[in-house]
C-alpha positions as CSV (number, residue, x, y, z in Angstrom):
1,M,1.6,33.3,-8.6
2,T,-0.6,35.7,-6.7
3,R,-1.8,34.4,-3.4
4,L,-5.5,34.7,-3.1
5,P,-7.3,35.8,0.1
6,S,-9.3,33.3,2.1
7,L,-12.6,32.2,0.6
8,K,-14.3,33.1,4.0
9,A,-13.1,36.7,3.7
10,L,-14.2,37.0,0.1
11,Q,-17.6,35.4,0.9
12,A,-18.1,38.0,3.7
13,F,-17.2,40.8,1.3
14,R,-19.6,39.5,-1.3
15,H,-22.6,39.3,1.0
16,A,-21.8,42.6,2.6
17,A,-21.3,44.4,-0.7
18,E,-24.4,42.9,-2.3
19,M,-26.6,43.7,0.7
20,Q,-24.9,47.0,1.6
21,S,-25.0,45.8,5.2
22,F,-22.6,44.0,7.6
23,K,-25.7,43.1,9.7
24,L,-27.6,41.4,6.8
25,A,-24.4,39.7,5.7
26,A,-23.9,38.3,9.2
27,E,-27.5,37.0,9.2
28,Q,-27.1,35.4,5.8
29,L,-23.9,33.6,6.9
30,Y,-25.1,32.8,10.4
31,V,-22.2,34.6,12.1
32,S,-21.9,37.7,14.2
33,Q,-21.7,41.2,12.7
34,A,-18.3,41.6,14.4
35,A,-17.1,38.5,12.6
36,I,-18.1,40.0,9.2
37,S,-16.4,43.2,10.1
38,Q,-13.2,41.4,11.1
39,Q,-13.2,39.3,7.9
40,I,-13.5,42.4,5.7
41,K,-10.9,44.2,7.7
42,T,-8.5,41.3,7.2
43,L,-9.3,41.2,3.5
44,E,-8.6,44.9,3.1
45,Q,-5.2,44.5,4.9
46,Q,-4.3,41.6,2.6
47,L,-5.3,43.5,-0.6
48,G,-3.9,46.8,0.7
49,V,-7.0,48.8,-0.3
50,T,-10.1,50.0,1.5
51,L,-13.3,48.3,0.2
52,F,-16.0,50.1,2.2
53,H,-16.6,53.6,3.5
54,R,-17.9,53.1,7.0
55,L,-20.6,55.7,7.6
56,T,-22.7,56.3,10.7
57,R,-25.6,53.9,9.9
58,E,-24.5,52.3,6.6
59,I,-21.6,51.2,4.5
60,E,-20.7,52.2,1.0
61,L,-18.4,50.5,-1.5
62,T,-15.3,52.4,-2.5
63,S,-14.2,52.5,-6.1
64,E,-11.9,49.5,-5.4
65,G,-14.8,47.6,-3.8
66,R,-17.0,48.2,-6.8
67,Q,-14.2,47.0,-9.1
68,L,-13.7,43.8,-7.1
69,L,-17.4,42.9,-6.5
70,P,-18.4,41.6,-10.0
71,Y,-15.4,39.2,-10.0
72,V,-16.1,37.9,-6.6
73,S,-19.8,37.5,-7.3
74,K,-19.1,35.7,-10.6
75,A,-16.6,33.4,-8.9
76,F,-19.0,32.3,-6.1
77,A,-21.9,31.9,-8.6
78,S,-19.7,29.6,-10.7
79,L,-18.7,27.5,-7.6
80,E,-22.4,27.2,-6.5
81,Q,-23.4,26.2,-10.0
82,G,-20.7,23.4,-10.0
83,V,-21.8,22.1,-6.6
84,N,-25.5,22.2,-7.6
85,Q,-24.7,20.2,-10.8
86,L,-22.8,17.7,-8.7
87,N,-25.8,17.1,-6.4
88,D,-28.4,17.3,-9.1
89,D,-29.6,14.2,-10.9
90,P,-28.7,14.4,-14.6
91,H,-31.1,11.6,-15.5
92,P,-34.1,11.7,-13.1
93,Q,-36.2,9.4,-15.3
94,R,-33.5,6.7,-15.4
95,L,-32.2,4.4,-12.6
96,I,-29.1,2.4,-13.4
97,L,-28.2,-0.3,-10.8
98,S,-25.1,-2.5,-10.6
99,T,-25.5,-5.7,-8.6
100,L,-24.4,-9.3,-8.3
101,P,-25.8,-11.6,-11.0
102,S,-27.1,-14.1,-8.4
103,F,-28.9,-11.4,-6.4
104,A,-30.3,-9.8,-9.6
105,S,-31.7,-13.0,-11.1
106,R,-32.7,-15.0,-7.9
107,W,-34.2,-12.1,-5.9
108,L,-34.3,-8.6,-7.4
109,V,-35.7,-9.0,-10.9
110,P,-38.7,-11.1,-9.9
111,R,-39.8,-8.3,-7.6
112,L,-39.0,-5.3,-9.7
113,G,-42.4,-5.3,-11.3
114,D,-43.9,-4.0,-8.0
115,F,-41.5,-1.1,-7.9
116,Q,-42.0,-0.3,-11.6
117,A,-45.8,-0.2,-11.1
118,Q,-45.2,2.5,-8.5
119,E,-42.7,4.3,-10.6
120,E,-44.1,4.2,-14.1
121,H,-42.1,7.1,-15.3
122,L,-38.8,5.5,-14.3
123,N,-36.7,3.4,-16.7
124,I,-34.6,0.9,-14.8
125,H,-31.4,-0.6,-16.1
126,I,-29.6,-3.4,-14.3
127,S,-25.9,-4.0,-14.8
128,P,-25.0,-7.4,-13.3
129,G,-21.4,-8.1,-12.5
130,I,-19.0,-9.4,-9.9
131,R,-16.9,-6.3,-9.8
132,L,-18.1,-2.9,-8.6
133,D,-18.7,-0.6,-11.6
134,S,-17.2,2.9,-11.6
135,F,-19.3,6.0,-10.8
136,D,-16.8,8.3,-12.6
137,D,-18.9,8.9,-15.7
138,N,-22.0,9.8,-13.6
139,Q,-24.0,7.1,-15.4
140,L,-24.3,4.6,-12.6
141,D,-26.8,5.6,-9.8
142,L,-26.5,2.8,-7.2
143,A,-24.7,-0.5,-6.6
144,I,-25.9,-3.4,-4.4
145,R,-22.8,-5.2,-3.3
146,F,-22.0,-8.3,-1.2
147,G,-19.0,-7.5,0.9
148,K,-17.6,-5.9,4.0
149,G,-19.0,-2.4,3.4
150,V,-15.6,-0.7,2.7
151,Y,-15.4,0.9,-0.7
152,P,-12.8,3.8,-0.9
153,G,-14.3,7.1,-2.0
154,L,-17.9,5.8,-1.7
155,S,-20.6,5.7,0.9
156,S,-22.1,2.3,1.9
157,R,-25.3,1.5,3.8
158,L,-26.0,-1.9,5.3
159,L,-29.0,-3.4,3.5
160,M,-29.2,-6.8,5.2
161,R,-27.0,-9.4,6.8
162,D,-26.8,-12.9,5.5
163,Y,-26.1,-16.4,6.9
164,M,-24.5,-19.6,5.5
165,I,-26.4,-22.9,5.9
166,P,-25.9,-26.4,4.6
167,V,-28.4,-27.2,1.8
168,C,-29.2,-30.2,-0.4
169,H,-32.1,-31.7,-2.4
170,P,-34.5,-33.6,-0.1
171,S,-34.1,-36.8,-2.2
172,L,-30.5,-37.1,-1.0
173,I,-31.4,-37.6,2.7
174,N,-32.9,-40.8,3.9
175,K,-35.3,-39.9,6.7
176,D,-34.8,-43.3,8.3
177,R,-31.1,-42.7,9.0
178,P,-29.4,-40.0,11.0
179,A,-28.7,-37.1,8.7
180,R,-25.2,-36.4,10.0
181,Q,-24.1,-40.0,9.1
182,Q,-25.2,-39.4,5.5
183,L,-23.5,-36.1,4.9
184,G,-20.0,-37.5,4.3
185,E,-21.4,-39.7,1.6
186,L,-22.8,-36.9,-0.4
187,P,-20.9,-35.1,-3.2
188,L,-19.6,-31.8,-2.0
189,L,-20.5,-28.7,-4.0
190,T,-18.3,-25.7,-3.2
191,D,-18.5,-22.0,-4.1
192,D,-15.1,-20.4,-4.8
193,A,-16.4,-16.9,-4.0
194,P,-14.2,-14.9,-1.6
195,D,-16.7,-15.0,1.3
196,M,-16.7,-18.8,1.3
197,K,-12.9,-19.4,1.6
198,D,-12.9,-18.8,5.4
199,L,-16.4,-20.0,6.2
200,W,-16.5,-23.4,4.5
201,P,-13.8,-25.0,6.7
202,L,-15.7,-23.8,9.8
203,L,-19.0,-25.1,8.5
204,R,-17.4,-28.4,7.4
205,T,-16.1,-28.9,11.0
206,A,-19.6,-28.1,12.4
207,L,-21.1,-30.7,10.1
208,G,-18.5,-33.3,11.1
209,L,-17.2,-33.8,7.5
210,P,-13.7,-35.0,7.0
211,E,-11.2,-32.7,5.4
212,T,-10.6,-35.1,2.5
213,L,-13.7,-36.4,0.9
214,T,-13.7,-39.4,-1.4
215,S,-17.0,-38.3,-3.0
216,S,-17.0,-36.3,-6.2
217,R,-16.7,-32.5,-6.0
218,L,-18.0,-29.6,-8.0
219,Q,-16.5,-26.2,-7.7
220,V,-18.3,-23.1,-9.1
221,T,-17.6,-19.4,-9.1
222,D,-21.2,-18.3,-9.5
223,S,-23.9,-18.8,-6.9
224,N,-26.5,-19.2,-9.7
225,I,-24.7,-22.3,-10.9
226,L,-24.5,-23.6,-7.3
227,V,-28.2,-23.2,-6.8
228,E,-29.0,-25.0,-10.0
229,A,-26.7,-27.9,-9.0
230,L,-28.4,-28.1,-5.6
231,L,-31.9,-28.2,-7.2
232,S,-30.9,-31.0,-9.6
233,G,-29.7,-33.1,-6.6
234,Q,-26.0,-33.1,-7.4
235,G,-24.8,-32.8,-3.8
236,I,-24.6,-30.7,-0.6
237,A,-23.3,-27.2,-0.3
238,A,-23.0,-24.2,2.0
239,A,-25.3,-21.5,0.5
240,R,-26.4,-18.0,1.3
241,F,-29.8,-18.1,3.0
242,S,-30.9,-15.0,1.0
243,L,-30.6,-17.0,-2.2
244,V,-32.2,-20.3,-1.1
245,Y,-34.9,-19.4,1.5
246,E,-37.8,-19.5,-1.0
247,M,-36.7,-22.9,-2.2
248,I,-36.5,-24.1,1.4
249,E,-40.0,-22.8,2.1
250,R,-41.3,-24.6,-1.0
251,G,-39.6,-27.8,0.0
252,Q,-37.3,-27.8,-3.1
253,L,-34.3,-27.8,-0.8
254,I,-33.7,-28.8,2.8
255,C,-31.2,-27.9,5.5
256,P,-30.3,-31.4,6.8
257,L,-28.7,-30.2,10.0
258,P,-29.7,-27.1,12.1
259,I,-26.4,-25.4,11.7
260,Y,-25.5,-21.9,10.4
261,L,-22.7,-19.4,10.4
262,P,-23.0,-15.6,10.0
263,S,-21.7,-14.7,6.5
264,S,-18.4,-12.8,6.5
265,F,-20.0,-10.6,3.8
266,D,-23.3,-8.7,3.9
267,Y,-25.4,-6.8,1.4
268,Y,-24.6,-3.0,1.1
269,L,-26.0,-0.2,-0.9
270,V,-23.0,1.7,-2.4
271,A,-22.7,5.0,-4.1
272,P,-21.2,8.5,-3.8
273,E,-22.8,10.2,-0.8
274,H,-24.6,12.8,-2.9
275,H,-26.4,10.1,-4.9
276,F,-28.3,9.1,-1.8
277,R,-29.9,12.5,-1.8
278,R,-31.5,11.8,-5.2
279,P,-35.3,11.3,-4.9
280,K,-35.3,8.3,-7.1
281,I,-32.6,6.6,-5.0
282,Q,-34.4,7.4,-1.8
283,R,-37.7,5.9,-3.1
284,F,-35.9,2.8,-4.4
285,E,-34.0,2.4,-1.1
286,T,-37.3,2.6,0.8
287,W,-38.9,0.0,-1.4
288,L,-35.9,-2.3,-1.3
289,R,-35.7,-2.3,2.5
290,Q,-39.4,-3.1,2.7
291,Q,-38.9,-6.0,0.3
292,T,-35.8,-7.4,2.2
293,E,-37.9,-7.6,5.4
294,E,-39.4,-10.8,3.8
295,I,-35.9,-12.4,4.1
296,S,-35.6,-11.4,7.7
297,H,-39.0,-12.8,8.6
298,S,-38.2,-16.0,6.7
299,W,-34.9,-16.3,8.7
300,E,-36.7,-16.0,12.0
301,R,-39.2,-18.7,10.9
302,F,-36.3,-20.9,9.8
303,R,-34.6,-20.6,13.1
304,Q,-37.7,-21.4,15.1
305,Q,-38.5,-24.4,12.9
306,H,-35.0,-25.8,13.2
307,Q,-34.7,-24.8,16.8
308,I,-31.6,-22.7,16.1
309,T,-30.5,-20.4,18.9
């Protein structure tokens, strides 16, 4: 196998040959003229031929240089085309999002009409799922995930942090009795999601609940089901604030004790780095961050009302 010269040396040759000037090549590549001259000298030594005639005030390709130039130019043009295609958006009129079913149905979809009104030309496709979809086929544009922000081979940007709070239907708490005394009497609803495995024991201790409850239990693996169970008054659960804050503000659910724990998972925007340079992704991210400010403001009101420090 023939060992090729360095790309840097070939790039210096290409620019110098096409511009017929070491000086202009240096300006194009943001290096010194001496660096261009040295790169071409090294290339000539590796190839064993002279590529330029060095004249008093100009340079001129030798026959060997003229023979090499079209191949080098074509090779770099092909590389540039491949890189540009990678960074270009193959479907600028379509936005495909992958996100958690609970986040999509409870929060995102009800608000998407506002974004669609701003982006009438953009067709939005939502792919709900627990697992992160693959970006390999270049169809998926962006994922909104709930995790720790570590996704091998992908870039992640923190969208918002979340908090776990105890929640139940207001009918389950007798206002004439201390709330803490009543919690152990309530059916316990638990979410088997990975982020809850470590947090629930801590929250249970903070609530003063015994490790073994005699009351009935309901275990779910989907936050949507958990919220529906809470709304129908089936028990008490630890829930993500981002999913229940509107129901708390409307009085449909209550937090019986002013206790919270930072979630071990947070919301992240996830995609290959070059996807974040796509204009439609940039516009959607800007809109999404503006919308999630509502959750942050609600959390601050919640903390103040419940005197949580």
